[in-house]
ZATOR-71293 format. One record per residue (C-alpha): residue in three letters; z, y, x. Coordinates in nm, 3 decimals. Layout:
{rest:ALA c3:Z c2:Y c1:X}
...
# end
This chain:
{rest:GLY c3:0.055 c2:0.745 c1:-0.716}
{rest:LEU c3:-0.124 c2:0.460 c1:-0.679}
{rest:MET c3:-0.004 c2:0.380 c1:-0.338}
{rest:ILE c3:0.355 c2:0.368 c1:-0.485}
{rest:PHE c3:0.222 c2:0.170 c1:-0.781}
{rest:SER c3:0.071 c2:-0.128 c1:-0.545}
{rest:PHE c3:0.433 c2:-0.152 c1:-0.318}
{rest:PHE c3:0.609 c2:-0.203 c1:-0.663}
{rest:MET c3:0.394 c2:-0.443 c1:-0.812}
{rest:GLU c3:0.312 c2:-0.725 c1:-0.440}
{rest:ILE c3:0.669 c2:-0.671 c1:-0.452}
{rest:ILE c3:0.704 c2:-0.781 c1:-0.834}
{rest:THR c3:0.404 c2:-1.024 c1:-0.798}
{rest:ARG c3:0.446 c2:-1.170 c1:-0.542}
{rest:ALA c3:0.821 c2:-1.238 c1:-0.535}
{rest:PRO c3:0.854 c2:-1.517 c1:-0.897}
{rest:GLU c3:0.645 c2:-1.784 c1:-0.611}
{rest:PHE c3:0.771 c2:-1.614 c1:-0.303}
{rest:ILE c3:1.070 c2:-1.963 c1:-0.333}
{rest:HIS c3:0.786 c2:-2.172 c1:-0.452}
{rest:SER c3:0.581 c2:-2.097 c1:-0.134}
{rest:ASN c3:0.853 c2:-2.139 c1:0.082}
{rest:ARG c3:1.008 c2:-2.427 c1:0.002}
{rest:THR c3:1.013 c2:-2.582 c1:0.407}
{rest:TYR c3:1.333 c2:-2.304 c1:0.386}
{rest:VAL c3:1.500 c2:-2.423 c1:0.031}
{rest:THR c3:1.489 c2:-2.814 c1:0.108}
{rest:LYS c3:1.457 c2:-2.884 c1:0.503}
{rest:ILE c3:1.626 c2:-2.671 c1:0.675}
{rest:ILE c3:1.962 c2:-2.474 c1:0.639}
{rest:PHE c3:1.834 c2:-2.118 c1:0.592}
{rest:PRO c3:1.978 c2:-1.801 c1:0.432}
{rest:ILE c3:1.652 c2:-1.785 c1:0.125}
{rest:ASP c3:1.809 c2:-1.412 c1:0.033}
{rest:ILE c3:1.614 c2:-1.302 c1:0.385}
{rest:LEU c3:1.260 c2:-1.438 c1:0.241}
{rest:ASP c3:1.263 c2:-1.134 c1:-0.058}
{rest:TRP c3:1.363 c2:-0.897 c1:0.232}
{rest:VAL c3:1.003 c2:-0.990 c1:0.419}
{rest:LEU c3:0.825 c2:-0.969 c1:0.053}
{rest:VAL c3:0.974 c2:-0.562 c1:0.086}
{rest:GLY c3:0.878 c2:-0.504 c1:0.435}
{rest:ALA c3:0.591 c2:-0.660 c1:0.387}
{rest:ALA c3:0.462 c2:-0.471 c1:0.184}
{rest:ALA c3:0.678 c2:-0.131 c1:0.314}
{rest:PHE c3:0.421 c2:-0.202 c1:0.597}
{rest:LYS c3:0.084 c2:-0.153 c1:0.433}
{rest:LEU c3:0.274 c2:0.144 c1:0.223}
{rest:ALA c3:0.360 c2:0.308 c1:0.579}
{rest:ALA c3:0.025 c2:0.288 c1:0.656}
{rest:ALA c3:-0.094 c2:0.371 c1:0.369}
{rest:MET c3:0.097 c2:0.721 c1:0.378}
{rest:ILE c3:0.007 c2:0.820 c1:0.764}
{rest:LEU c3:-0.352 c2:0.784 c1:0.607}
{rest:LEU c3:-0.241 c2:1.005 c1:0.350}
{rest:ALA c3:-0.113 c2:1.271 c1:0.666}
{rest:VAL c3:-0.425 c2:1.256 c1:0.853}
{rest:PHE c3:-0.621 c2:1.325 c1:0.547}
{rest:LEU c3:-0.405 c2:1.611 c1:0.416}
{rest:ALA c3:-0.265 c2:1.756 c1:0.783}
{rest:LEU c3:-0.758 c2:1.730 c1:0.842}
{rest:ALA c3:-0.768 c2:1.906 c1:0.455}
{rest:THR c3:-0.529 c2:2.201 c1:0.450}
{rest:TRP c3:-0.513 c2:2.234 c1:0.889}
{rest:GLU c3:-0.174 c2:2.277 c1:0.876}
{rest:LEU c3:0.087 c2:1.928 c1:0.933}
{rest:PRO c3:0.222 c2:1.802 c1:0.625}
{rest:VAL c3:0.636 c2:1.830 c1:0.707}
{rest:ALA c3:0.735 c2:1.772 c1:0.334}
{rest:MET c3:0.535 c2:1.410 c1:0.445}
{rest:LEU c3:0.960 c2:1.386 c1:0.645}
{rest:LEU c3:1.071 c2:1.303 c1:0.378}
{rest:ALA c3:0.834 c2:1.042 c1:0.245}
{rest:PRO c3:1.080 c2:0.808 c1:0.386}
{rest:ILE c3:1.385 c2:0.918 c1:0.196}
{rest:VAL c3:1.240 c2:0.958 c1:-0.169}
{rest:ILE c3:1.154 c2:0.597 c1:-0.105}
{rest:ALA c3:1.408 c2:0.440 c1:0.054}
{rest:PRO c3:1.559 c2:0.376 c1:-0.299}
{rest:LEU c3:1.219 c2:0.210 c1:-0.480}
{rest:ALA c3:1.306 c2:-0.043 c1:-0.205}
{rest:ILE c3:1.652 c2:-0.095 c1:-0.243}
{rest:LEU c3:1.520 c2:-0.140 c1:-0.596}
{rest:CYS c3:1.242 c2:-0.358 c1:-0.536}
{rest:VAL c3:1.425 c2:-0.598 c1:-0.267}
{rest:GLY c3:1.684 c2:-0.642 c1:-0.670}
{rest:LEU c3:1.393 c2:-0.682 c1:-0.860}
{rest:GLY c3:1.243 c2:-0.908 c1:-0.566}
{rest:TRP c3:1.552 c2:-1.117 c1:-0.614}
{rest:LEU c3:1.556 c2:-1.147 c1:-0.951}
{rest:PHE c3:1.286 c2:-1.248 c1:-1.018}
{rest:SER c3:1.238 c2:-1.490 c1:-0.695}
{rest:ALA c3:1.519 c2:-1.683 c1:-0.930}
{rest:LEU c3:1.336 c2:-1.665 c1:-1.257}
{rest:GLY c3:0.989 c2:-1.787 c1:-1.082}
{rest:THR c3:1.172 c2:-2.045 c1:-0.934}
{rest:TYR c3:1.296 c2:-2.198 c1:-1.300}
{rest:ILE c3:1.036 c2:-2.054 c1:-1.525}
{rest:ARG c3:0.750 c2:-2.115 c1:-1.297}
{rest:ASP c3:0.484 c2:-1.887 c1:-1.565}
{rest:ILE c3:0.727 c2:-1.578 c1:-1.527}
{rest:GLN c3:0.465 c2:-1.411 c1:-1.264}
{rest:GLN c3:0.114 c2:-1.421 c1:-1.535}
{rest:VAL c3:0.362 c2:-1.239 c1:-1.737}
{rest:LEU c3:0.408 c2:-0.948 c1:-1.456}
{rest:VAL c3:0.069 c2:-1.000 c1:-1.367}
{rest:THR c3:-0.035 c2:-0.952 c1:-1.689}
{rest:LEU c3:0.216 c2:-0.649 c1:-1.728}
{rest:GLY c3:0.077 c2:-0.460 c1:-1.452}
{rest:PRO c3:-0.234 c2:-0.235 c1:-1.661}
{rest:VAL c3:0.045 c2:-0.162 c1:-1.865}
{rest:MET c3:0.293 c2:-0.029 c1:-1.599}
{rest:MET c3:0.024 c2:0.113 c1:-1.400}
{rest:PHE c3:-0.135 c2:0.314 c1:-1.715}
{rest:VAL c3:0.337 c2:0.418 c1:-1.824}
{rest:SER c3:0.360 c2:0.563 c1:-1.487}
{rest:PRO c3:0.238 c2:0.919 c1:-1.395}
{rest:ILE c3:0.015 c2:0.798 c1:-1.121}
{rest:PHE c3:-0.288 c2:0.946 c1:-1.315}
{rest:TYR c3:-0.143 c2:1.244 c1:-1.560}
{rest:ASP c3:0.192 c2:1.454 c1:-1.454}
{rest:ILE c3:0.500 c2:1.412 c1:-1.663}
{rest:ASN c3:0.450 c2:1.746 c1:-1.772}
{rest:GLN c3:0.107 c2:1.559 c1:-1.979}
{rest:VAL c3:0.373 c2:1.334 c1:-2.140}
{rest:PRO c3:0.419 c2:1.445 c1:-2.530}
{rest:GLU c3:0.863 c2:1.595 c1:-2.538}
{rest:GLY c3:0.983 c2:1.369 c1:-2.743}
{rest:LEU c3:0.853 c2:1.052 c1:-2.524}
{rest:ARG c3:0.927 c2:1.202 c1:-2.210}
{rest:PRO c3:1.312 c2:1.020 c1:-2.157}
{rest:VAL c3:1.124 c2:0.693 c1:-2.245}
{rest:PHE c3:0.972 c2:0.751 c1:-1.937}
{rest:TRP c3:1.206 c2:0.845 c1:-1.741}
{rest:PHE c3:1.361 c2:0.493 c1:-1.760}
{rest:ASN c3:1.032 c2:0.409 c1:-1.503}
{rest:PRO c3:1.117 c2:0.284 c1:-1.265}
{rest:LEU c3:0.838 c2:0.471 c1:-1.083}
{rest:THR c3:0.826 c2:0.820 c1:-1.254}
{rest:PHE c3:1.158 c2:0.908 c1:-1.037}
{rest:ILE c3:1.000 c2:0.875 c1:-0.675}
{rest:LEU c3:0.614 c2:0.986 c1:-0.812}
{rest:GLU c3:0.692 c2:1.300 c1:-0.970}
{rest:THR c3:0.928 c2:1.355 c1:-0.717}
{rest:LEU c3:0.644 c2:1.289 c1:-0.441}
{rest:ARG c3:0.371 c2:1.437 c1:-0.580}
{rest:GLY c3:0.597 c2:1.748 c1:-0.603}
{rest:LEU c3:0.647 c2:1.806 c1:-0.260}
{rest:LEU c3:0.315 c2:1.693 c1:-0.110}
{rest:PHE c3:0.072 c2:1.920 c1:-0.344}
{rest:PHE c3:0.302 c2:2.142 c1:-0.492}
{rest:ASP c3:0.580 c2:2.239 c1:-0.236}
{rest:ARG c3:0.907 c2:2.138 c1:-0.491}
{rest:SER c3:1.210 c2:2.053 c1:-0.320}
{rest:VAL c3:1.387 c2:1.706 c1:-0.364}
{rest:ASN c3:1.640 c2:1.662 c1:-0.726}
{rest:TRP c3:1.926 c2:1.536 c1:-0.488}
{rest:VAL c3:2.180 c2:1.489 c1:-0.807}
{rest:ALA c3:1.839 c2:1.301 c1:-0.922}
{rest:TYR c3:1.801 c2:1.120 c1:-0.646}
{rest:GLY c3:2.188 c2:1.045 c1:-0.580}
{rest:GLY c3:2.158 c2:0.911 c1:-0.986}
{rest:TYR c3:1.839 c2:0.689 c1:-0.855}
{rest:TRP c3:2.032 c2:0.542 c1:-0.634}
{rest:LEU c3:2.290 c2:0.413 c1:-0.823}
{rest:VAL c3:2.086 c2:0.263 c1:-0.993}
{rest:ALA c3:1.851 c2:0.121 c1:-0.726}
{rest:LEU c3:2.175 c2:-0.056 c1:-0.624}
{rest:THR c3:2.330 c2:-0.150 c1:-0.905}
{rest:VAL c3:1.961 c2:-0.384 c1:-0.973}
{rest:PHE c3:2.023 c2:-0.430 c1:-0.610}
{rest:TYR c3:2.385 c2:-0.603 c1:-0.669}
{rest:CYS c3:2.303 c2:-0.775 c1:-0.993}
{rest:GLY c3:2.007 c2:-0.876 c1:-0.783}
{rest:TYR c3:2.179 c2:-1.060 c1:-0.572}
{rest:ALA c3:2.422 c2:-1.198 c1:-0.792}
{rest:PHE c3:2.200 c2:-1.331 c1:-1.013}
{rest:PHE c3:1.986 c2:-1.552 c1:-0.723}
{rest:GLN c3:2.281 c2:-1.654 c1:-0.559}
{rest:ARG c3:2.413 c2:-1.789 c1:-0.878}
{rest:ALA c3:2.046 c2:-1.966 c1:-0.946}
{rest:ARG c3:1.951 c2:-2.090 c1:-0.622}
{rest:ARG c3:2.260 c2:-2.358 c1:-0.615}
{rest:GLY c3:1.938 c2:-2.578 c1:-0.817}
{rest:PHE c3:1.628 c2:-2.423 c1:-0.590}
{rest:ALA c3:1.679 c2:-2.749 c1:-0.386}
{rest:ASP c3:1.626 c2:-2.987 c1:-0.741}
{rest:VAL c3:1.351 c2:-2.746 c1:-0.903}
{rest:VAL c3:1.127 c2:-2.706 c1:-0.582}
# end
């Protein structure tokens, strides 16, 4: 759970300052700056992949069998990566104009960690609050991976398809917002 949370928070907390950090691409070079958020997600995904390999090795040593369910992990995580690219575009554009948004997101990080089912199962949440917890973008991914790796559950493919729809919507909206906001990046940076 912490690996997925770290992947998500690295993107969310680094995105607001990413345009300012790469100002030469914005002001001096003709460069497709929307690629920068793909780089951000790719770097976080590389760290996540290394952590997942270590987890697979640990599970293989602990159970004396290869964790076959680990092969589904990239498929389960894929819509989260797409959602993170969309959020990265959104927060990159906002962070270019509103410099303090990064501090707000860093402050919300611990809150996000405790409202995500990292340290507990979603079934331990009071039944009346569970629908609210499912609005958390990490809940479905965390619960699905936990079920796959530790409890021999399968993926709920209908919910997975719904998660893809949400991820693609956030991706598209983030890209559209980024394209509108990018016109003024050179002036602000």
